Each structure stands twice: as C-alpha cells, then as structure tokens.
SEPA-427419 format. One record per residue (C-alpha): x, y, z. Coordinates in steps of 0.25 Angstrom, whole numbers, plus 2048, in hexadecimal, padded with zeros to 3 digits. Example, Ala and Ser with C-alpha at 12.3 -4.5 7.8 and 13.67 -1.06 7.14 Angstrom:
2
- 831, 7EE, 81F
- 837, 7FC, 81D
END
This chain:
835
- C1A, 1E6, ADF
- C28, 1E7, AE4
- C31, 1DB, AE0
- C39, 1D4, AEA
- C48, 1DA, AEC
- C53, 1CE, AE5
- C60, 1D2, AEF
- C6D, 1CE, AE6
- C7A, 1CA, AEB
- C85, 1D0, AE4
- C91, 1C6, AE4
- C9B, 1BE, ADC
- C9B, 1AD, ADF
- CA8, 1AC, AE3
- CAC, 19F, ADB
- CB9, 19A, ADF
- CC2, 191, AD4
- CB5, 193, ACB
- CB8, 19F, AC1
- CC7, 19D, AC3
- CD2, 19A, ACD
- CD1, 19D, ADB
- CDA, 1A9, AD9
- CD3, 1AE, ACE
- CC4, 1AB, AD4
- CCA, 1B4, AE0
- CCF, 1BE, AD7
- CC1, 1C0, AD1
- CBB, 1C0, ADE
- CC3, 1CD, AE1
- CBE, 1D3, AD6
- CB0, 1D1, AD9
- CB1, 1D6, AE8
- CB9, 1E2, AE5
- CAD, 1E4, ADA
- CA4, 1E1, AE4
- CA9, 1ED, AED
- CAA, 1F7, AE3
- C9A, 1F4, AE0
- C98, 1F5, AF1
- CA0, 202, AF1
- C98, 208, AE6
- C89, 203, AE8
- C83, 202, AF6
- C7A, 1F9, AF3
- C82, 1F0, AED
- C86, 1E2, AF5
- C91, 1D7, AF4
- C92, 1C9, AF9
- C9F, 1C2, AF9
- C9C, 1B4, AFB
- CAA, 1AD, AFD
- CB4, 1B1, B08
- CC1, 1AC, AFF
- CBD, 1B5, AF3
- CBC, 1C2, AFD
- CC9, 1BD, B04
- CD2, 1BD, AF9
- CCD, 1CB, AF5
- CCF, 1D0, B03
- CDE, 1CC, B01
- CDF, 1D1, AF5
- CD9, 1DE, AF7
- CDA, 1E2, B05
- CD8, 1F0, AFF
- CC8, 1EB, AFE
- CC6, 1E6, B0C
- CC0, 1F1, B13
- CB6, 1F3, B07
- CB2, 1E4, B09
- CB0, 1E8, B19
- CA9, 1F5, B16
- C9E, 1ED, B0C
- C9C, 1E2, B15
- C9A, 1E9, B21
- C8E, 1F0, B19
- C87, 1E4, B16
- C89, 1E6, B07
- C96, 1DA, B05
- C92, 1CD, B0B
- C9D, 1C4, B0B
- C9A, 1B5, B0D
- CA2, 1AE, B18
- CA5, 1A3, B0E
- CB4, 19F, B0D
- CAF, 199, AFF
- CA4, 195, AF7
- CA2, 186, AFB
- C9A, 17B, AF7
- C92, 178, B02
- C91, 167, B01
- C9F, 165, AFD
- CA6, 16A, B08
- CA5, 165, B17
- C9C, 16D, B21
- CA9, 16F, B27
- CAF, 178, B1A
- CA2, 17F, B19
- CA3, 184, B26
- CB2, 188, B26
- CAF, 190, B18
- CA4, 198, B20
- CAF, 19B, B2D
- CBA, 19D, B22
- CB0, 1A7, B1C
- CAB, 1AE, B2A
- CB8, 1AF, B2F
- CBC, 1B7, B23
- CB2, 1C1, B24
- CB3, 1C3, B32
- CC0, 1C6, B31
- CBF, 1CF, B24
- CB2, 1D5, B27
- CAF, 1D3, B37
- CA3, 1CB, B32
- C9E, 1C1, B29
- C90, 1BF, B21
- C85, 1B5, B28
- C83, 1B1, B18
- C87, 1A5, B10
- C88, 1A3, B02
- C89, 198, AF8
- C88, 19B, AEC
- C89, 192, AE0
- C89, 187, AEB
- C81, 17B, AE4
- C7D, 174, AF1
- C7A, 177, AFF
- C7F, 16E, B0B
- C71, 16C, B16
- C79, 171, B20
- C7D, 17D, B1A
- C73, 185, B23
- C79, 181, B30
- C86, 183, B2C
- C84, 191, B26
- C7C, 194, B32
- C85, 18E, B3C
- C91, 197, B34
- C8A, 1A4, B38
- C83, 1A5, B2B
- C73, 1A9, B2B
- C70, 1AA, B1C
- C75, 1A0, B12
- C75, 1A3, B02
- C73, 196, AFA
- C75, 193, AEC
- C72, 188, AE3
- C68, 17D, AE4
- C5A, 182, AEA
- C4F, 186, AE0
- C4D, 198, ADD
- C47, 19E, AE7
- C4B, 196, AF3
- C50, 1A3, AF7
- C4D, 1A6, B05
- C4D, 198, B0F
- C52, 193, B1C
- C5D, 188, B19
- C5C, 17F, B24
- C66, 175, B27
- C64, 167, B2C
- C66, 16A, B3B
- C5B, 175, B39
- C63, 181, B38
- C5D, 18C, B2E
- C65, 198, B26
- C61, 1A2, B1D
- C63, 19E, B10
- C61, 1A2, B01
- C61, 19B, AF6
- C62, 1A5, AE8
- C62, 1A4, ADA
- C70, 19F, AD3
- C7B, 1A9, AD7
- C7D, 1AD, AC8
- C6F, 1AE, AC2
- C6B, 1BD, AC9
- C77, 1C2, AC1
- C73, 1BD, AB5
- C65, 1BF, AB6
- C6A, 1CE, AB7
- C75, 1CD, AAD
- C7D, 1D0, AB8
- C77, 1DE, AB9
- C80, 1E4, AAF
- C76, 1E9, AA6
- C68, 1EF, AAB
- C5F, 1ED, A9D
- C64, 1DE, A9D
- C61, 1DC, AAE
- C52, 1E2, AA9
- C51, 1D9, A9E
- C52, 1CD, AA7
- C49, 1D1, AB2
- C3F, 1C6, AAE
- C48, 1BB, AB1
- C4D, 1C1, ABD
- C3F, 1C3, AC2
- C3D, 1B3, ABF
- C48, 1B1, AC7
- C46, 1BB, AD4
- C36, 1BB, AD2
- C2B, 1B4, AD9
- C2E, 1B5, AE8
- C2B, 1C0, AF2
- C37, 1C1, AF9
- C45, 1C8, AF7
- C4F, 1BF, AF0
- C5F, 1BE, AF1
- C69, 1BB, AE6
- C78, 1BC, AE1
- C7C, 1C5, AD6
- C88, 1C0, AD1
- C8F, 1B3, ACB
- C9D, 1AC, ACC
- CA8, 1B5, ACF
- C9F, 1C2, AC9
- CA3, 1D0, AC8
- C96, 1D8, ACA
- C95, 1E4, AC1
- C93, 1F2, AC5
- C87, 1F4, ABD
- C7F, 1E9, AC6
- C7E, 1F1, AD1
- C78, 1FE, AC9
- C6F, 1F5, AC3
- C68, 1EE, ACB
- C66, 1FC, AD3
- C5E, 201, AC7
- C57, 1F3, AC6
- C52, 1F7, AD3
- C4E, 203, AD2
- C46, 201, AC3
- C3D, 1F7, ACA
- C3F, 1E9, AC8
- C41, 1DF, AD3
- C4C, 1E5, ADD
- C5B, 1DD, ADD
- C62, 1E3, AE7
- C72, 1DF, AEC
- C72, 1DA, AFA
- C7B, 1CF, B02
- C75, 1C2, B06
- C77, 1C5, B16
- C6E, 1D2, B14
- C63, 1C9, B0D
- C64, 1BE, B18
- C63, 1C9, B22
- C58, 1D2, B1B
- C50, 1CA, B10
- C50, 1BC, B15
- C43, 1B6, B1C
- C3F, 1B2, B2A
- C3A, 1A6, B26
- C42, 1A1, B1A
- C3E, 193, B15
- C45, 188, B1A
- C4B, 17F, B12
- C57, 174, B15
- C5E, 168, B0D
- C6A, 166, B05
- C6A, 16E, AF6
- C72, 163, AF1
- C7E, 168, AE8
- C7C, 16A, ADB
- C8A, 168, AD6
- C8A, 159, ADC
- C96, 156, AD3
- CA2, 161, AD7
- CA8, 156, ADF
- CA9, 149, AD6
- CAC, 152, ACA
- CB6, 159, AD2
- CBE, 14D, ADA
- CCB, 153, AD8
- CC7, 160, AE0
- CBA, 15E, AE9
- CBB, 151, AF1
- CC9, 157, AF6
- CC0, 15F, AFF
- CBD, 155, B0A
- CCB, 152, B0C
- CD0, 15F, B0D
- CC3, 162, B17
- CC8, 157, B20
- CD6, 15B, B20
- CD1, 169, B24
- CC9, 163, B2F
- CD4, 159, B34
- CDE, 164, B35
- CD4, 16B, B3D
- CD1, 15F, B46
- CDF, 15F, B49
- CDF, 16F, B4B
- CD4, 16D, B56
- CDE, 164, B5E
- CEB, 16C, B5B
- CE4, 17B, B5B
- CF0, 181, B5F
- CF7, 17A, B53
- CEE, 17D, B49
- CF0, 186, B3E
- CE3, 18E, B3C
- CE8, 196, B31
- CEE, 18B, B28
- CE1, 184, B2A
- CD9, 193, B26
- CE2, 191, B1A
- CDE, 183, B17
- CCE, 186, B19
- CCC, 190, B10
- CD5, 18A, B05
- CCD, 17E, B07
- CC0, 185, B07
- CC3, 18D, AFB
- CC6, 182, AF3
- CB9, 17C, AF7
- CB2, 187, AEF
- CA5, 183, AE6
- CAD, 184, AD8
- CB7, 17C, AD1
- CB8, 17A, AC1
- CB7, 189, ABE
- CBE, 191, AB4
- CCA, 18F, ABD
- CCD, 182, AB7
- CD6, 178, ABE
- CDD, 183, AC5
- CD3, 188, ACD
- CCF, 179, AD0
- CDE, 174, AD4
- CDD, 180, ADE
- CD1, 17C, AE4
- CD7, 16E, AE5
- CE4, 176, AEC
- CDE, 17C, AF5
- CD7, 170, AF9
- CE3, 16A, AFA
- CEA, 176, B02
- CDE, 176, B0E
- CE0, 166, B0F
- CF0, 165, B0F
- CF0, 170, B17
- CE6, 16A, B21
- CEC, 15C, B21
- CFA, 163, B25
- CF2, 16A, B31
- CEB, 15D, B34
- CF9, 155, B35
- D00, 160, B3C
- CF6, 160, B48
- CF3, 151, B48
- D03, 14F, B49
- D03, 157, B56
- CF6, 150, B5C
- CFB, 142, B59
- D0A, 144, B5D
- D06, 143, B6B
- D00, 135, B6A
- D08, 12B, B73
- D09, 11D, B70
- D04, 111, B7B
- D12, 10A, B7A
- D1D, 10C, B72
- D1F, 107, B63
- D10, 10C, B61
- D10, 118, B57
- D04, 120, B57
- CFA, 122, B4C
- CF0, 12D, B50
- CE3, 12D, B49
- CD9, 13A, B49
- CCC, 13B, B47
- CC7, 148, B43
- CB7, 145, B44
- CAE, 145, B50
- CAB, 135, B51
- CB3, 129, B55
- CB9, 123, B48
- CBD, 114, B44
- CC3, 114, B36
- CCF, 110, B2D
- CDB, 11A, B2E
- CE9, 11B, B27
- CF3, 11F, B31
- D03, 121, B31
- D0F, 11F, B3A
- D1C, 11F, B3B
- D24, 115, B43
- D31, 11B, B4A
- D3B, 114, B52
- D3F, 119, B61
- D4E, 11C, B5B
- D4F, 11B, B4B
- D44, 11D, B45
- D40, 110, B3F
- D3A, 108, B4B
- D43, 0FB, B4C
- D36, 0F3, B53
- D2E, 0F3, B47
- D2D, 0E9, B3D
- D24, 0E3, B31
- D19, 0DD, B3A
- D18, 0E5, B47
- D10, 0F1, B48
- D02, 0F2, B49
- CF7, 0FD, B4D
- CF0, 0FD, B5B
- CE6, 10A, B60
- CE8, 112, B6D
- CE4, 105, B76
- CED, 0FB, B6F
- CE3, 0F6, B68
- CE8, 0EF, B59
- CE3, 0F4, B4F
- CE1, 0EF, B41
- CEA, 0F7, B35
- CF0, 0F4, B26
- CFE, 0FA, B23
- CFC, 104, B19
- D0B, 107, B17
- D17, 104, B1E
- D23, 10D, B1B
- D30, 108, B20
- D3D, 10F, B20
- D47, 117, B2A
- D39, 117, B32
- D2B, 110, B31
- D1D, 116, B2C
- D10, 10F, B2B
- D04, 113, B26
- CF8, 109, B2C
- CE7, 109, B2A
- CE1, 104, B35
- CD3, 108, B3C
- CD3, 112, B46
- CC9, 116, B51
- CCA, 126, B55
- CC2, 12E, B5F
- CB8, 13A, B59
- CC0, 147, B57
- CCD, 140, B5C
- CDA, 136, B5C
- CDE, 12A, B5E
- CEC, 123, B5E
- CF0, 116, B56
- CFD, 110, B57
- D06, 109, B4E
- D0B, 0FD, B57
- D1A, 0F7, B54
- D14, 0EB, B5A
- D0F, 0DD, B53
- D02, 0DC, B4E
- CF6, 0D3, B51
- CF0, 0CA, B45
- CE3, 0D1, B43
- CD8, 0CB, B3F
- CD4, 0CE, B2F
- CC6, 0D7, B32
- CC2, 0D5, B24
- CBB, 0C8, B1C
- CBE, 0CA, B0D
- CB7, 0C0, B03
- CBB, 0C1, AF3
- CB4, 0B8, AE7
- CC3, 0B9, AE2
- CC8, 0B1, AEC
- CBE, 0A5, AE8
- CC2, 0A7, AD8
- CCE, 09F, ADE
- CC5, 093, ADE
- CBA, 096, AD6
- CC0, 09F, ACA
- CB1, 09E, AC1
- CA9, 0A7, ACA
- CA3, 0B6, AC9
- CAA, 0C0, ACF
- CA6, 0C2, ADD
- CA8, 0CB, AE8
- CB3, 0D0, AF3
- CAE, 0D3, B00
- CB4, 0D8, B0C
- CAF, 0DA, B1B
- CB4, 0E0, B29
- CAA, 0E0, B34
- CA0, 0EA, B2F
- CA0, 0EB, B21
- CA1, 0E0, B14
- CA5, 0E5, B06
- CA2, 0DD, AF9
- CAA, 0E1, AEC
- CA3, 0DC, AE0
- CB0, 0D6, AD7
- CA8, 0D9, ACB
- CA5, 0E8, ACC
- CAD, 0EC, AD8
- C9E, 0EF, ADF
- C9F, 0F1, AEF
- C95, 0EC, AF7
- C95, 0EF, B07
- C8F, 0E9, B13
- C8D, 0EC, B21
- C90, 0E0, B29
- C8A, 0E4, B37
- C7C, 0EB, B30
- C7B, 0E0, B27
- C78, 0E9, B1A
- C7D, 0EC, B0C
- C83, 0FB, B0E
- C86, 0FB, AFF
- C84, 0F4, AF3
- C8D, 0F3, AE5
- C94, 101, AE7
- C9C, 104, ADB
- CA3, 10E, AD3
- C9E, 113, AC7
- C9C, 11E, ABD
- C8F, 127, AB9
- C92, 12B, AAC
- C8E, 139, AA8
- C8D, 140, A9A
- C96, 14D, A9E
- C92, 154, AAA
- C98, 161, AB2
- C9A, 161, AC1
- C8F, 167, AC5
- C82, 161, AC2
- C82, 15D, AB4
- C83, 14E, AB4
- C7D, 148, AA9
- C7F, 138, AA8
- C7F, 12E, A9D
- C78, 124, AA7
- C83, 11A, AA7
- C8A, 115, AB2
- C97, 10E, AB2
- C9B, 104, ABC
- CA8, 102, AC1
- CB2, 0F6, ABC
- CBA, 0F1, AC8
- CC5, 0EA, AC2
- CCB, 0E5, ACF
- CC9, 0E3, ADE
- CD2, 0E1, AE7
- CD4, 0DF, AF6
- CDF, 0EC, AF9
- CE1, 0EA, B07
- CDD, 0E0, B13
- CE4, 0E4, B21
- CDD, 0E2, B2F
- CD9, 0F1, B2D
- CD3, 0F2, B20
- CCF, 0EB, B13
- CD1, 0F3, B06
- CCC, 0F0, AF7
- CCF, 0F5, AEA
- CC6, 0F5, ADE
- CCC, 0FA, AD2
- CC4, 0FD, AC4
- CBF, 107, ABB
- CB2, 111, ABA
- CAF, 119, AAE
- CBE, 113, AA9
- CC3, 11B, AB4
- CCC, 112, ABE
- CC9, 111, ACB
- CCD, 10C, ADA
- CC3, 108, AE6
- CC9, 106, AF3
- CC0, 0FF, AFD
- CC3, 100, B0A
- CBD, 0F6, B16
- CC5, 0F8, B23
- CC4, 0EE, B2E
- CBC, 0F2, B3B
- CB5, 0FC, B34
- CA6, 0FD, B2D
- CA9, 105, B21
- CB0, 104, B14
- CB7, 10F, B0C
- CB7, 10F, AFD
- CC1, 119, AF6
- CC0, 11B, AE5
- CCA, 121, ADE
- CC7, 124, AD0
- CCF, 126, AC4
- CC9, 132, ABE
- CCB, 136, AAE
- CC5, 144, AAB
- CBB, 142, AA0
- CB3, 138, AA5
- CA5, 13D, AA7
- CA0, 132, AB2
- C9D, 133, AC1
- CA4, 12A, AC9
- C9C, 125, AD4
- C9B, 11C, AE0
- C90, 114, AE2
- C8A, 10F, AEF
- C7C, 107, AEB
- C73, 105, AF7
- C74, 0F6, AFC
- C64, 0F3, AF7
- C59, 0FA, AF0
- C53, 100, AFB
- C53, 111, AFB
- C5E, 115, B04
- C5E, 122, B0B
- C6A, 12C, B09
- C72, 136, B12
- C7F, 13D, B10
- C87, 147, B17
- C8A, 156, B14
- C91, 160, B1B
- C8C, 160, B2B
- C81, 157, B28
- C7B, 14D, B1E
- C6D, 14B, B16
- C65, 141, B12
- C63, 13F, B04
- C5A, 143, AFD
- C58, 14F, B05
- C5B, 15D, AFF
- C56, 16A, B00
- C4D, 167, AF4
- C3F, 166, AFD
- C35, 16F, B03
- C32, 177, AF5
- C42, 176, AF0
- C43, 16C, AE4
- C51, 169, ADD
- C4B, 16B, ACF
- C47, 178, AD3
- C54, 17E, AD4
- C5C, 184, ACA
- C6B, 184, AC7
- C76, 18C, ABE
- C7B, 17F, AB8
- C6D, 177, AB4
- C62, 182, AB6
- C56, 17E, ABB
- C59, 16F, AB8
- C61, 16A, AC3
- C67, 15E, AC2
- C60, 152, AC8
- C6C, 14A, ACA
- C70, 153, AD4
- C64, 14F, ADE
- C6C, 13F, AE0
- C78, 147, AE2
- C7F, 14B, AEF
- C8B, 151, AF6
- C8E, 148, B01
- C97, 14B, B0D
- C9E, 141, B13
- C95, 137, B12
- C89, 130, B0C
- C7F, 125, B12
- C75, 11B, B0B
- C6A, 112, B11
- C5D, 10D, B16
- C57, 10A, B25
- C60, 111, B2B
- C6C, 108, B25
- C76, 112, B1E
- C83, 10F, B17
- C8B, 11D, B19
- C95, 120, B0E
- CA1, 12C, B13
- CA7, 131, B06
- CB1, 13A, B03
- CAA, 141, AF7
- C9D, 147, AF6
- C94, 145, AEA
- C88, 139, AEB
- C7E, 136, AE2
- C73, 12E, AE8
- C6A, 125, AE2
- C60, 11C, AE5
- C68, 10F, AE6
- C76, 114, AE8
- C7E, 120, AED
- C89, 124, AE4
- C95, 12D, AE8
- C9A, 135, ADC
- CAB, 134, ADC
- CAF, 139, ACF
- CA6, 140, AC3
- CAB, 144, AB6
- CA6, 151, AAF
- CA7, 155, AA1
- CA5, 165, AA4
- CA5, 16F, AAF
- C9C, 17A, AB2
- CA9, 185, AB4
- CAC, 185, AA5
- CB3, 180, A99
- CC0, 180, A93
- CC2, 188, A86
- CCC, 183, A7D
- CD5, 18A, A73
- CCB, 189, A68
- CBF, 18F, A6F
- CB8, 181, A73
- CB4, 17C, A81
- CB9, 171, A89
- CB2, 16B, A94
- CB8, 16A, AA1
- CB8, 15B, AA7
- CBA, 156, AB4
- CBF, 14F, ABD
- CCD, 150, AB8
- CD6, 142, AB9
- CD9, 13D, AC7
- CD7, 132, AD1
- CCB, 136, AD8
- CC8, 12D, AE5
- CB9, 12D, AEE
- CB8, 127, AFC
- CAC, 121, B04
- CAB, 11A, B11
- CA0, 111, B14
- C99, 10E, B22
- C8C, 107, B25
- C82, 10F, B2C
- C80, 120, B2B
- C8D, 124, B2F
- C91, 132, B29
- C9D, 131, B32
- CA5, 128, B27
- CA4, 134, B1D
- CAC, 13D, B26
- CB6, 132, B2A
- CB8, 12E, B1B
- CBC, 13F, B19
- CC2, 141, B27
- CCB, 134, B2A
- CD2, 131, B37
- CDF, 139, B36
- CED, 131, B3B
- CF8, 136, B3F
- D05, 12D, B43
- D0E, 132, B4D
- D1A, 129, B4A
- D20, 129, B59
- D1E, 120, B65
- D1D, 127, B73
- D15, 11F, B7C
- D0D, 127, B87
- CFC, 12B, B88
- CF5, 132, B7F
- CEC, 13F, B82
- CDF, 13F, B7B
- CE3, 148, B6F
- CD6, 14F, B6D
- CCD, 156, B78
- CBE, 151, B79
- CB6, 153, B6D
- CA8, 14F, B69
- CA7, 140, B64
- C9B, 13F, B5B
- C9C, 130, B59
- C8F, 129, B59
- C87, 135, B56
- C82, 13D, B4A
- C8C, 148, B4B
- C98, 14A, B42
- CA4, 152, B47
- CAB, 156, B3B
- CB5, 160, B3F
- CBC, 164, B4B
- CC5, 171, B49
- CCC, 17B, B51
- CC2, 187, B55
- CC2, 193, B4B
- CC6, 19E, B57
- CCE, 195, B61
- CD5, 187, B64
- CC7, 180, B69
- CC2, 175, B60
- CB7, 176, B58
- CAD, 16A, B52
- CA4, 16A, B48
- C98, 160, B4A
- C8B, 15D, B43
- C80, 153, B46
- C7F, 14A, B37
- C75, 141, B3C
- C67, 149, B3D
- C65, 146, B4B
- C68, 14D, B57
- C74, 14A, B60
- C7C, 14D, B6D
- C8A, 14E, B6C
- C91, 14D, B7A
- C9E, 159, B7B
- CA9, 154, B82
- CAF, 15A, B8F
- CB4, 169, B89
- CAF, 177, B87
- CA7, 177, B7A
- CA0, 182, B72
- C95, 181, B67
- C97, 18A, B5C
- C94, 18E, B4E
- C9A, 188, B42
- CA2, 195, B42
- CA7, 193, B50
- CA1, 19E, B56
- C95, 1A1, B61
- C9A, 196, B6A
- C90, 192, B73
- C93, 186, B7E
- C91, 177, B78
- C86, 171, B7D
- C8A, 162, B82
- C86, 159, B7C
- C87, 161, B71
- C78, 15F, B69
- C76, 15E, B5C
- C6A, 160, B52
- C68, 158, B46
- C73, 15C, B3B
- C78, 168, B45
- C86, 16C, B41
- C8D, 170, B4E
- C9B, 178, B52
- CA1, 175, B61
- CAD, 17B, B67
- CB6, 175, B72
- CBF, 17E, B78
- CCE, 178, B78
- CD3, 175, B84
- CE2, 171, B83
END
C-alpha cells in the first residue's frame, strides 16, 4: 500500500535579534534568500517560503539585481512570501498591532509582487489568541499555519473564533524536527538509518501531511534536494517540496475537524523576566494610536510616511525574540526601536493636537483653555493632569494673578474640584493641575483655568486613622487607616500594609487583604522552567502615609521591602469616581530568584469566576483549546519534550484587564502588565521575575567555563492597576490610553465649534472602539470596533456616509444603520470625510 506523502516547506525561521544583532540577522537572512534563489533556479521541484517581509525588504534593498528572480519564482508559485512584517507573539501585542503587522506585510508584497499570499504562519509562536481565526480571515488570509501548543496530529482543522469565523489551519510538528529527523538530508545513508523514527512521527494517519524543513536562520544544503529526490524514487514514504498555499488549496479536506479556544502561552514569563523591554509595548502602541486619532481629525497634516516608518520600527521591535546570542546590544536595539516609534508618534500627536486645540475659545476673559481629548469610543470620567501657561494682555506675566484667585471650570461654567500639582512663577506663570474630566466618545472637551476666587469646596473624603487614637490611648495594637469617597471604602492594615476594598453602593467587599509578596524559585529560566522552593515571602511595610489630600484626590504611599527589595506602593482614591488605582514601583536587584506578585484575594472562600481580556475580545477562565479530545498533557514542546509544565495551566497573558466575581457581581482590574496567575483563592499579577539562566545561550569565560545569563537587570520597574466594581473591561483600556490634555496659554473669547464630526458612541454597550485612524487609501476616517460582552449588539451610526470593510480596508460596502454585531465580532467602518 502506497504511504501517504508528506509535503515539506523548505524555509529558514527568520528570527530577528535571536542569533545576533538586527543587522547580523538580516545579513544572514540575505544569504539564506540568495541560496534559495540558486536552488529554485537549479531545481524545478524546489519550493521555498520567506516568512517575514522585513527580511525580504532588506534583501531587496541590498541586492536589487536579484529582485526579478524573486518576482519570477513567486509568479510560478514556487516561492511564497508570507505577508507579515515581522513574526509577532499573538498574546502580547494588541489586536490592532496584529492587524498592522498583516497590513504592512501585505502592502509590501503587493507593491513588490503585484499580489500577496493568503497564508499566515506563526512559526515558533508559543500561544494563540482565540480571535486569531477572525483576525486572519478578515485580513484576507484563507489558511493559518500554526506552531506550538497543540498535540501531535492536530493536522487539518477548522480553527473557529468566538464569533464563529472559521479558517483552515494546520498544526505541524515543531518547525525544526523534520530537519533533525533527516539529519539535514545531507547524507543519504543517515537518512535511511533513521527511517523507523521518521515513520513513528509521520505514520499512523491516512492523509497527506505538511511540515517545515529548516530551523533558525537555516541555510539549506543543496544535497538535500537530490537526496529527497532519491528517497522518493527508492520507495520510501514520499516527501515532496511545497508551499503552504499550495497545500491549503490542493490537499486540505472540505470538512475539517473544528476546534476553538485560546492556546495559552507556553512562554508566559517573557514580560516579567524582561520588565525593561516588553512592558514598553503598551505605551508605544497607545502613542501610535493617539497620533492616528489626531490624524483622522487632521488628515491634511497627517505625516503618513513618518508614521509608516514608526509602525515598521515598532513591529520589528516586537518580534518574538530576546536574550539570544545578540546579547545586550540586540536587546537594547529592540528597546531603541520601541522608543523611536513611541517618540515619533508622541511628537506627531502633539503637533496635530495643538492645531486642533489652538482654536478653542474662552467663555469670558481670563479663562485659559485646557482641552481634554478622548480617543476611545465611550464617554469617560477620570482623573487627568493638565498644564497651561497664563499670559497677560500686554506683558507675559498676568497682572491679575495672585496666590488664591484661580480655579477650574468646565465648558458650562461649573466649578471643578482640583489639586495644584505645580505652579512655576517667573517671567510668566505655568500651572499643572489634577482634576476629574468628563469627555465624550471619540472627542474632546474644554475646561478652563480661570482667574477668579475659588469656592470653598467640601472635603469629599472621610478618613479615619488608628494612629490618631494613639494620642489618647497609646497602649493598643496597630489598627487600620481607612478612606472613603462616595463610592468606595479603602482599608489599609497598618501592621501588614494589606489593602481591602469595599463598594459602598453594592454593599460588598471587592477584594480582601491584597498585598505584594515574593514567590521564591530555584533558579528557573524565562520560558517555562519555574521550580519553586515552596516559600512565599510577604512584603514588610516600613511606613504608611497620607501623601495628598485635596478636593479632587486622596493618595497614600506605602514604603517597605519584599524579599529584601525596596518598593513603593502609591494608592490613589479620586473624588467622585468608583475606582481605585494602585501603582507599585520595585527597586530590583539582579540575582534574586523570586517572582514578585501583587495578589488580589477574593472577598470570601466561595469559588469565583474569572474573565480576562485578549486581543479584540475576552476569555472566561479556564476555557482553552484543550477540549473535545485535545489535551494539554499530550502536547510536545522543544523545551520539555512530552512533559509540559502544568504550572502553565494556571498562567494567562491578559490584555488590558481581568475580572473575578460570582453571582453576577464582579471586580474588574485594569492592568498595564499582562501575566496573571489564577488560583482558587486569589488572582496574582506577576510584576517582576528573577531568572538564573536564559535559553538563548551562555557566556564562555576565558578559562572555558560557562556563566549563566541572569535577568532582569538592576532597575526600577513599575506596574499599575485600576480597580472598579462590576464587569467593566473599559477601565483597562482607559488605564493604558489616558485622556490627553493640551493647554493653550491664550484667552480669546468666542463660541466653540465641534472639534470632531459625529462619530459612533458605544457608551452603555459591550462594544469597544479601540482605534480611529486615517483610512489607508484616502483622508476618510476608519474606525475599529469589536463586541466584547458575548451578546448581539446594535450600534446607531451618526449622520454621514458610512461603509463597512475588512481589516485591510478593502471591499467596501454601505454600512447598515444601526450597525449589527454578532457576539465577539470585529468590524471596521469608514466614514467619508466632509470638510
């Protein structure tokens, strides 16, 4: 009986920053592509895959004389270029960044080749967000080639997203295993000697299979082509060269087995062991989206090429590698690219925002505008810090300003409680102020610093401190410091520094005895080896102080040590808002093998449900892909073989927020870090994790001995959390995309016109509008929305000409009004620009 063929994809896994610096890796990639072109030219049966556009872009720029060969073999279908800028994780980037990676890759390919592939590959990506099938399908892909995390022979499947979108998918053996089985196919005798093991891997199924042949920055030996030809001629199981696109179009069954759910990351500790590198993604992404928000309002001034360069820099920086033999210089270049993208976007946002805000008029004299922008799709109320200068009508120092005659008012003339952060007095005066702002969806609102006598506002806080009673009764145990606004009551245990939070309106505890602690380990690595000693070391509070108390906000600072490492915990309770913010700063010292966590224990011993954000959606824990016959215990990983680390089953990378609760009553925590551990009695946010060695290599000392590479480096690392009663995912998006203030420094009286044309408002719905930008091919406004509650929604569209499109902004059709969402559906809409 003829054995079913295996189709192999010759390729090199195009790791950036892994086996050298960015330049060294790209240079090696050029050698790989040149070698592939020679093999394609010499052997008509040979095929090759280039899995990242950034490598091809470099090659085309460095070797323009080879470009026609690339186009020739691509047109013949023997060269497939995957239209992705870089090879990204799917659980650390935002959904919008994943889309931009596809968009950048597809645009390059279509400009270079006139067409682009319909296959997306996730080589070496250790987890898959459950919305990837929908993201890929709406980015014009028809096939998804997976990597880690699924059991053997999860080969030909229909991967279904939460909204019901399905895409052809294939989960092969590890991308380097076929090469190892054949010993690189350099020596035919060695190939034959290993036939038994080859059959153990590929036997037992009655259909054709697909796998890669190559490994990291791999240069294929020409002997492999001839040896596989001979292998096939001599009657072994056939192994033929092919591209993924051809397999999906020619070999894929019509009725593939459906699977669904998240593949949890097998490398969950990347961010916590690289706190100097990976947490910077979120502020960089926000800066990019903020610049595009202002670009949508100012399309004639939007610097498209500048922002394209910034996006490509950020995508390259978010490549899935770190800690390789490029060492600290390679990691530093990743950091430099992120900072370049962020600074470019921040400068762009500032330039565009100033143009819009400058036209803001004042309601009367001596009112200096503070314009607050909201780039998200719902009405927001939150604390904001804004600054402005106050100039006089003649000389720049205003003659009517003195120590107590200034206040903040809103656009209706209502006085707003505020806190003076800083007043700089010299040739002129500038103010930094903190106050609660309420801003409409996708819009702005003007507040004013007015030179007028402020009212005496009531204290919105009730504070009780056990230290006060010690003055009259000194011989007593340490008690509590409590503070409450109109919505929440916070208790801080003066002995331990633990925090307990209550909702006054719902009359319930939100969490009890939250604290920082250290989970001691026995020197693990950053990927998946996490051996624990069993000891958990609680933080020691050295001081607990009331740092600020004003009509706008009350703040507390706890200072202490955890595992011998100093920390500061800043706790912010705003007036008039049902939220609490916690900011932890750890002074880390390299060489500590400990996982520093912020725990939020449940308010009672009953089981709690947990939900958490993922790109363009959410997941209810513990749901994963491991169901309907797929088991986590059956997976095979290159790091641990067929013994996966079951610690991973409790770890999740959460995007923007997590929530826990029971009987419909939840506590939501917005977060700017992504690794969480879910336990039966608490959720734990992993802040920083010390490791003793890295998988990327060791240092060889002059005497030939080895030295392990420890991380993270010494430094100050900060993690922030925003807590609200209820199931409120929006609070995480707000934490990471704060309201944006612009001070004017001028007072021109008059009437204001709307800054923004009418745009959708998702307030009160489960729809999240996370990005608004200039459309790709016009000055129209493109908006990305997704349904996040798991229920059908209808969103009224304001007056205007609206179109619905895919994630690549093609195939426009007139939009329904109201816009109808299926549960967890992602939509892109475009509004025709009217001047």
